[in-house]
C-alpha positions in Angstrom: -31.3 -51.2 -142.4 -28.4 -52.4 -140.2 -27.1 -55.8 -141.3 -27.3 -58.8 -139.0 -24.4 -60.3 -137.1 -24.3 -63.2 -139.6 -24.1 -60.7 -142.6 -21.3 -58.8 -140.8 -19.4 -62.1 -140.5 -19.7 -62.6 -144.3 -18.3 -59.2 -144.8 -15.4 -59.9 -142.5 -14.7 -63.0 -144.6 -14.5 -61.0 -147.8 -12.3 -58.3 -146.2 -9.9 -60.8 -144.7 -9.7 -62.9 -147.9 -8.6 -59.7 -149.7 -6.2 -58.8 -146.9 -4.5 -62.2 -146.9 -4.6 -62.9 -150.6 -0.9 -62.0 -151.4 0.4 -63.7 -148.3 -1.5 -66.9 -149.2 -0.3 -67.0 -152.7 3.4 -66.7 -151.9 3.6 -70.5 -152.5 2.3 -71.8 -155.8 2.0 -75.5 -155.4 1.2 -76.3 -159.0 4.8 -75.3 -159.9 5.7 -78.7 -158.5 4.0 -80.3 -161.6 5.7 -80.1 -165.0 4.1 -81.3 -168.1 6.0 -83.1 -170.9 5.7 -81.3 -174.2 4.8 -83.3 -177.3 6.0 -81.5 -180.5 3.5 -83.4 -182.7 0.0 -83.0 -181.3 -1.5 -84.0 -184.7 -4.8 -82.1 -184.3 -6.4 -78.7 -184.7 -7.9 -76.4 -182.0 -11.2 -77.0 -183.7 -11.0 -80.6 -182.6 -11.2 -79.6 -178.9 -14.5 -79.8 -177.1 -14.5 -78.1 -173.7 -17.7 -79.7 -172.4 -17.4 -81.9 -169.3 -20.1 -84.3 -168.0 -19.9 -84.5 -164.2 -22.9 -86.7 -163.7 -26.2 -87.7 -165.3 -28.0 -84.4 -166.2 -25.0 -82.3 -165.1 -22.8 -81.1 -168.0 -20.8 -77.9 -167.9 -19.6 -76.1 -171.0 -16.1 -75.3 -169.7 -13.9 -77.4 -167.5 -13.3 -74.5 -165.1 -16.0 -72.7 -163.2 -16.6 -69.9 -160.6 -16.3 -71.6 -157.2 -18.2 -70.8 -154.0 -17.4 -67.4 -152.6 -20.0 -65.4 -150.7 -23.6 -64.5 -150.0 -25.7 -63.1 -147.1 -24.8 -59.4 -147.1 -25.3 -56.3 -149.2 -21.6 -56.5 -150.3 -22.1 -60.1 -151.2 -25.2 -59.3 -153.2 -23.2 -56.9 -155.4 -20.4 -59.4 -155.9 -22.8 -62.3 -156.7 -24.6 -60.1 -159.2 -21.4 -59.4 -161.1 -20.2 -63.0 -160.9 -23.5 -64.3 -162.1 -23.5 -61.8 -165.0 -20.1 -63.0 -166.0 -21.0 -66.7 -165.6 -23.9 -66.1 -167.9 -21.8 -64.2 -170.5 -19.0 -66.8 -170.6 -21.2 -69.9 -170.1 -19.5 -70.9 -166.9 -21.0 -72.9 -164.0 -21.1 -71.0 -160.7 -21.3 -72.2 -157.1 -22.7 -70.0 -154.4 -21.3 -69.2 -151.0 -22.9 -71.1 -148.1 -26.7 -70.7 -148.0 -26.7 -71.7 -144.3 -27.2 -68.1 -143.5 -30.7 -68.0 -145.0 -31.9 -70.2 -142.1 -30.8 -67.5 -139.6 -31.2 -64.2 -141.5 -34.2 -63.6 -143.8 -32.4 -60.5 -145.2 -29.9 -62.8 -146.8 -32.2 -64.3 -149.5 -31.7 -61.5 -152.1 -27.9 -62.0 -152.1 -28.5 -65.5 -153.5 -31.6 -65.0 -155.5 -29.7 -62.5 -157.7 -27.5 -65.3 -159.0 -30.4 -67.1 -160.7 -31.9 -63.7 -161.8 -28.8 -62.8 -163.6 -28.1 -66.2 -165.0 -31.5 -67.8 -165.7 -30.4 -70.7 -167.7 -26.9 -71.4 -166.4 -25.5 -74.2 -164.2 -25.6 -73.2 -160.6 -24.4 -75.2 -157.6 -26.0 -74.4 -154.3 -23.8 -74.7 -151.2 -24.6 -75.8 -147.6 -23.0 -77.3 -144.6 -22.7 -81.1 -144.5 -24.9 -80.9 -141.4 -27.8 -79.4 -143.3 -31.3 -81.0 -143.0 -33.2 -82.3 -145.9 -35.7 -79.4 -145.6 -32.8 -76.9 -145.6 -31.2 -78.6 -148.7 -34.5 -78.6 -150.6 -35.1 -74.9 -149.7 -31.7 -73.9 -151.0 -32.2 -75.9 -154.2 -35.6 -74.4 -154.7 -34.4 -70.8 -154.1 -31.8 -71.1 -156.8 -33.3 -73.7 -159.0 -29.9 -75.3 -158.5 -28.5 -78.0 -160.8 -26.3 -79.5 -158.0 -25.7 -79.1 -154.3 -22.3 -78.7 -152.8 -22.0 -79.9 -149.2 -18.9 -78.3 -147.6 -16.9 -80.1 -145.0 -14.8 -77.7 -143.0 -13.8 -79.1 -139.6 -10.6 -77.1 -139.4 -12.4 -73.9 -140.1 -15.1 -74.5 -137.6 -12.7 -75.4 -134.8 -10.8 -72.1 -135.2 -14.0 -70.1 -135.7 -15.0 -68.6 -132.3 -18.7 -69.3 -133.0 -18.1 -72.5 -135.0 -19.6 -75.9 -134.7 -17.9 -78.6 -132.6 -19.8 -81.6 -133.9 -18.4 -83.2 -137.0 -20.6 -86.3 -137.4 -21.3 -85.8 -141.0 -21.1 -89.0 -143.0 -24.5 -90.4 -142.3 -26.2 -87.1 -143.1 -24.2 -86.7 -146.3 -25.3 -90.2 -147.4 -28.9 -89.4 -146.5 -28.9 -86.2 -148.6 -27.2 -87.9 -151.5 -29.9 -90.6 -151.6 -32.9 -88.3 -150.9 -32.2 -85.4 -153.3 -33.0 -85.6 -157.0 -29.9 -83.5 -158.1 -26.2 -84.4 -157.9 -24.5 -83.8 -154.6 -20.8 -82.6 -154.5 -18.9 -83.0 -151.2 -16.4 -80.2 -151.0 -13.5 -79.3 -148.6 -12.9 -75.6 -148.1 -9.1 -75.4 -148.6 -7.6 -78.1 -146.4 -7.5 -80.9 -148.9 -8.4 -84.5 -148.7 -6.6 -87.8 -148.1 -7.3 -91.1 -149.8 -8.8 -92.2 -146.5 -11.3 -89.3 -146.6 -12.2 -90.0 -150.2 -12.7 -93.7 -149.5 -15.0 -92.9 -146.7 -17.1 -90.7 -149.0 -17.2 -93.4 -151.6 -18.6 -95.9 -149.1 -21.3 -93.4 -148.3 -22.6 -93.1 -151.9 -20.8 -89.9 -152.8 -19.7 -89.8 -156.5 -18.7 -86.2 -156.9 -15.8 -85.0 -154.6 -14.1 -81.6 -154.6 -10.7 -82.1 -152.8 -10.3 -78.3 -152.4 -6.7 -78.2 -151.2 -4.5 -75.8 -149.4 -3.0 -73.0 -151.6 -6.0 -70.7 -152.1 -8.2 -68.8 -149.6 -7.0 -69.7 -146.1 -9.9 -70.0 -143.8 -7.6 -71.0 -140.9 -5.9 -67.6 -141.2 -9.3 -65.8 -141.7 -10.9 -67.4 -138.7 -7.8 -67.0 -136.5 -7.9 -63.3 -137.2 -11.5 -63.2 -136.1 -10.8 -65.2 -132.9 -9.7 -62.8 -130.2 -9.5 -65.4 -127.4 -7.3 -68.3 -128.7 -4.4 -68.1 -131.2 -4.5 -70.9 -133.7 -1.4 -69.8 -135.6 0.0 -73.3 -135.5 -2.8 -74.4 -137.8 -2.3 -71.8 -140.5 -0.6 -74.4 -142.8 -2.9 -77.3 -141.9 -3.9 -79.8 -144.6 -2.9 -81.1 -148.0 -2.3 -78.9 -151.0 -4.4 -79.3 -154.1 -1.8 -81.3 -156.1 -1.2 -83.5 -153.0 -4.9 -84.1 -152.7 -5.2 -85.0 -156.4 -2.4 -87.5 -156.1 -4.2 -89.0 -153.1 -7.4 -89.3 -155.1 -5.5 -90.8 -158.1 -4.1 -93.6 -155.9 -7.4 -95.2 -155.1 -10.0 -97.1 -157.2 -12.3 -94.5 -158.5 -15.2 -96.4 -159.9 -18.0 -94.0 -160.5 -16.3 -91.2 -158.5 -15.4 -88.0 -160.3 -12.9 -85.7 -158.7 -13.1 -81.9 -158.8 -10.2 -79.6 -157.9 -10.1 -76.2 -156.3 -7.7 -74.3 -154.1 -4.8 -72.2 -155.4 -5.8 -72.2 -159.0 -4.4 -69.0 -160.5 -3.9 -69.6 -164.2 -5.2 -71.6 -167.1 -2.1 -73.8 -166.9 -3.2 -74.7 -163.3 -6.5 -75.8 -164.7 -4.7 -78.0 -167.2 -2.3 -79.5 -164.6 -5.3 -80.3 -162.3 -6.8 -82.2 -165.2 -3.6 -84.1 -165.8 -3.6 -85.1 -162.1 -7.1 -86.5 -162.5 -9.6 -83.6 -161.9 -12.7 -83.8 -164.0 -13.4 -80.1 -163.5 -11.7 -77.2 -161.7 -13.3 -74.5 -159.5 -11.7 -71.1 -159.1 -12.7 -68.7 -156.3 -10.0 -66.5 -154.6 -8.2 -65.6 -157.8 -11.3 -64.4 -159.6 -12.6 -62.6 -156.5 -9.3 -60.8 -156.1 -9.4 -59.5 -159.7 -13.0 -58.4 -159.3 -12.3 -56.6 -156.0 -9.0 -55.0 -157.0 -9.3 -54.4 -160.8 -13.1 -54.5 -161.4 -15.7 -56.1 -163.5 -14.1 -55.5 -166.9 -10.8 -56.9 -165.8 -12.4 -60.2 -164.7 -14.4 -60.2 -167.9 -11.2 -60.1 -169.9 -9.6 -62.7 -167.7 -12.4 -65.2 -168.2 -12.3 -64.8 -171.9 -8.5 -65.3 -172.0 -8.7 -68.4 -169.8 -11.2 -70.0 -172.1 -8.9 -69.4 -175.1 -5.8 -70.6 -173.3 -7.4 -73.7 -171.9 -8.6 -74.8 -175.3 -5.3 -74.1 -177.0 -3.4 -75.8 -174.2 -5.5 -78.9 -174.7 -4.6 -78.9 -178.4 -0.9 -78.4 -177.5 -1.1 -81.5 -175.5 -2.9 -83.5 -178.2 -6.1 -83.7 -176.2 -9.5 -83.3 -177.8 -11.3 -83.1 -174.4 -10.4 -82.2 -170.8 -10.8 -85.8 -169.7 -8.0 -86.9 -172.1 -5.5 -85.0 -170.0 -5.2 -88.0 -167.7 -2.9 -89.6 -170.3 -0.5 -86.6 -170.5 3.0 -87.3 -169.1 4.4 -85.3 -166.2 7.1 -85.1 -163.7 6.9 -83.9 -160.1 9.1 -81.4 -158.2 11.2 -82.6 -155.2 8.7 -81.7 -152.5 5.7 -83.2 -154.2 7.6 -86.3 -155.3 8.7 -86.8 -151.7 5.2 -86.5 -150.5 3.9 -89.0 -153.1 6.6 -91.6 -152.2 6.1 -91.3 -148.4 2.3 -91.7 -148.9 2.9 -94.6 -151.3 0.9 -92.7 -154.1 3.3 -93.6 -156.9 
């Protein structure tokens, strides 16, 4: 059966993400963060507990997880099956790609259902646009038996996308969904980062889980610009804040009940640790894991996930931390560019 136009767009996203992967990762923004070594950790690796509590009734077994990637096509079904199998094996939370497609294409259901089929007891985050209705949110949650819902905010992507939305009045709907749904809601950027102003707006609208998802990973400006054959948005290819910049923005405001999640440009276990030092409660990884799966295969990603779990745990011990949340007390210094950003933004 021929795939729908919506499914073809999902396949284009996968193909272009792979095409631009090396170009996007020429800059590694977490290199601007250096951690201060303590030669006397005074603990053992057995003292480390990797569990992280993100919200009431939402605890993940590892501080990093498989972030939202894809769904809605036959190719996405295969990828989601493999990712879900690995999430189950390694006890990792997993976020889905956007489920908005299921409201337009009935053929898309199976590419998402497979995630819960392969990971029946794991932590799964459903993913929808911030403009989703309550019925759409409840349907997505029901389909996956989801433990949390990610609402993505992606104004820059939509503006460049030829068929994208042009209405970005999201805050009231986000607040409505947060208060009406009975599972935690995470508001997530898609790789353009967040400012302290954005985070403060979300806080005043009852959002307590925020994924700042900064520039440095999958570049949806580049992907959508490649798909746009009418207008060239090349001037926006470097739009937004990097993930370290976004974490510094978040760190500068009163957090209260708010928990910050990081994603965007995470390519090593040390990046996970550095994100924690800058205040992230958990860390999502999408492009790096997808790239390994597509280029090297299932077994290579399986080995990578196992290694990351070991290295994250031992790195915590090296820094004298018994949990991921204790990383916020670790000393660090910033590189010239990131320090300049922080000073100009009055973040430190």
